N, C-alpha and C positions, 0 to 999 in steps of 0.2 A: 858827455855824460857826467852825473856828480860824483863826487868821490867819496869814500866812507870817511867819517872824522867822529869825534866825540859825541856829535849831535845826531849822527847818522847812522843807524843800525841797518836802515833798509832802504835799498835803492831799487824801483822799478824802471824797468829798461823797455820802453815801448818801442823806440827804434829798433832794437835788435830783435824785439820781437816780431815786427812786421818784415826787416830785411831777411829774416831767417826762417821766415812762414814758408812751408811747404805748398801752402795755398794762396800765398801772396796776401793773405790778411793778417793773419796770427797764428805763431807757433803755440802760443799758451790755448789758444781755442783749438787746436789739434789734441792737445794734450786733454782739455776738458771732453772732447768727444771720447778718447780713447777710456777716458775715466767717468763716462757718462752715468755709470751706476751710481757714483757718489752725489750725484746732482739730481736726485728725484726721490720720491719715497712712493713707490706703488704708482709712477708715472705722473705723479703730481709734484709742482714745485715745493722745495723745501721752504721751512721757515727761515726768516732772516739769519738766526743764528747759526742754524745749522749750514745754510748757504755760504756763510762767512768763513766758518770752519772748512768747508769743502773747497771753497775757491783759494784759500790760503794755503791747504796742503798742498793743492795740485800746482800752485804757482811757485812754491818752495822747493829746495833739494830735501830728500834725494828723489822727489817725483819727477821734477824737471831739473836736469843738468846740462848746460849751464841754467840757472833759476830764471823765472821771469820776475819774482821779488827776490833779490839776492840779499842774504843776510851778511852783515860783516864777518869775515873770516876767523877774528878771535873768539868770536860767540859760536859754543856748539850747535844750537839751533834756538829758533824761536817758534813757537808752536801758538796755535789758536784752537782752543777747546770749548766745548759747552759745560758749564759746571752743573754740579748736582741740584742747584737751585733754577736752572734753565737759562742761567746768563752765559756771557762768553767772556774768556779771559785771554791774555797773553800770557806764555810760560817761556820765559828765556832761560836757556842753560848755559851757565857760565863757568867753565874751570877756571880755578884758582889754584895758583902754584904755591908750594909750600910756605913761601916767603910771606903769604897773606895771612896766615895763620898766627893767632896770638901765642900758642904753643906748638913749636915745631914736633913732629912725630919722631919718636926716638929710633935707635938703629938704623938711621938713615935710608929711609925706603924710596924706592924710585918714586919719581913724581910725574906730572904731566910734561911732555917735551915739544920742542918747537916742531911742526911738521916739516919733514925734510925737503919738500917743496918750496918750502920758506925762504925768502932771499935774505941775507945779512941785513940788519938796519930797517926790515919791513915793519910798517906801523902798526899793522894788525895781523900778526901771524898767528895762523892755526895753531892749536895744541891736539897732541895725538897721544895715545896710550904708549908707555915705553917699549921700546923695541926688544930691549933685553927682559929675560925672565929669570935671571940669576938671584932674585930676591925679592919680597914682598913689595907692591907699589900702594900708594896711599893716593888716591884722585879723588880731589875734593871738586865737587860741582855745585854751584849756588842755583837754585831756582828762584828767580826773580818773576811774581806773578803781578799782573796789572790787568784790573777790571776794563773791559770795553763798553763804552755806553752804547745801547742799543739806538741812540738817536743817530750815531754815525754810518749804520749799517740799513740797507734796503733788501726787501724780498725780492726775488727773482718773479718776473712774469711768464717765464716758461721754464719747463724741465728738459725742453728738447735742445740737443748741442747745435749751436749755429751762431750766426753774428749777434743776434740778440742776447743769447745767454752769456757769450764771451763777453760781450760788451758791460752787461750786468757785472760779471765777474771781475772784471778789470776796474771797475768804478770801486767795489767792495775792497778789492785788494789794495788800490790807491789810497782809500779811506784809511785801512788798517795800518798801512806803510807810514802815513802821516801822523798818525795817532801813537805808533810806536817810536818814530823818530823824536816827536815832541815830549812824550810822556814816559816812555820806556828808556829812553835813551840817557836822561839824567841819572836815574837809577842805577843803571849798569855803568855808566862812568864814575858815579861816587863808588859803588863797590870795587872797581878795578882801580880808582885812583889810590884807594888805600892799600893797594895791592904792590904798587910799584915799589 
């Protein structure tokens, strides 16, 4: 399985998806069936942008845990949404510790903390809210937006859960993950590179 690095924000794990499938085909497909209401509009297939958003939402945490499309642990989340113009975008939420800021907050407020389940020296530790509540906290999060070209998306041919819809959703998620790794990862790396 590929590992996370500076150019990999998202890993799609088809081997685990099949291995852990209750139906022997796809664990992700079972989640699609469970969330079938997200994959149609009045019984009709979704437009390609809505399909991309539904497929991504279902493939990632917190809907799937562990996720079919896993996001690097140090990134709070990567969402796909349809914007007000009908286009589709990534929105990566990246927690920034105080040392990344030009002016540090006064009075030493609490900051993001490494997740307690992180191992020492872990390359991509998750950040969590402070456990203590004895003083204010300033939790800075950057939203990194990236348009997704409609040319990498495909419209579904069905609104009915099953192998066809699952395979179409997997293809869209794979295209989205590739676009995120190629185009979103450099933006996040540059942002976090200045934070070290």
